[in-house]
C-alpha positions as CSV (number, residue, x, y, z in Angstrom):
1,M,-4.1,13.7,8.0
2,K,-3.5,11.8,4.8
3,F,-4.2,14.9,2.8
4,V,-1.3,16.7,4.5
5,W,1.0,13.8,3.8
6,L,-0.1,13.8,0.2
7,L,0.5,17.5,-0.2
8,L,3.9,17.2,1.4
9,A,4.8,14.3,-0.9
10,L,3.8,16.3,-3.9
11,L,5.8,19.3,-2.7
12,L,8.9,17.2,-2.0
13,T,8.6,15.5,-5.4
14,A,8.4,18.8,-7.2
15,L,11.4,20.2,-5.3
16,A,13.5,17.0,-6.0
17,L,12.7,17.2,-9.7
18,G,13.5,20.9,-9.7
19,G,16.9,20.2,-8.0
20,L,17.6,17.6,-10.7
21,M,16.9,20.1,-13.4
22,S,19.1,22.6,-11.7
23,A,21.9,20.1,-11.5
24,G,21.5,19.5,-15.3
25,R,22.1,23.2,-15.9
26,G,24.9,23.5,-13.4
27,M,28.1,25.1,-14.5
28,D,30.6,24.1,-11.8
29,A,31.1,20.7,-10.1
30,P,30.4,21.8,-6.5
31,S,27.1,23.4,-7.5
32,V,26.1,20.2,-9.4
33,I,27.1,17.9,-6.5
34,G,25.2,20.1,-4.0
35,D,22.1,20.1,-6.2
36,L,22.3,16.3,-6.5
37,V,22.7,15.8,-2.8
38,V,19.8,18.0,-1.9
39,S,17.7,16.4,-4.6
40,A,18.5,12.9,-3.2
41,L,17.5,14.0,0.3
42,L,14.2,15.6,-1.0
43,G,13.5,12.5,-3.1
44,W,14.1,10.3,0.0
45,G,11.6,12.4,1.9
46,A,9.1,12.3,-0.9
47,I,9.3,8.5,-1.1
48,A,8.7,8.3,2.7
49,C,5.7,10.6,2.4
50,W,4.3,8.5,-0.6
51,K,4.7,5.4,1.5
52,R,2.9,7.1,4.4
53,T,-0.1,8.0,2.2
54,A,-0.3,4.5,0.7
55,R,-0.4,2.9,4.1
56,S,-3.9,2.3,5.4
57,S,-4.7,3.7,8.9
58,P,-5.1,1.2,11.7
59,R,-8.6,2.5,12.5
60,A,-9.8,1.7,9.0
61,D,-8.3,-1.8,9.3
62,E,-10.2,-2.4,12.6
63,A,-13.4,-1.2,11.1
64,N,-13.1,-3.6,8.1
65,H,-12.6,-6.6,10.5
66,R,-15.7,-6.0,12.4
């Protein structure tokens, strides 16, 4: 399951960076603001996924204590 979270984290990170690059090329203010808002939400999701992959599973912790 960690593999799925890792792939999702990579995807969300790439999408957030793409949104930031799109905001940098933006021509009008509403487009730039929209790109920044969506990038912030994608970045927040990416951070949550990275934290999920970094966290060890409870089963592994139990096996280490035995």
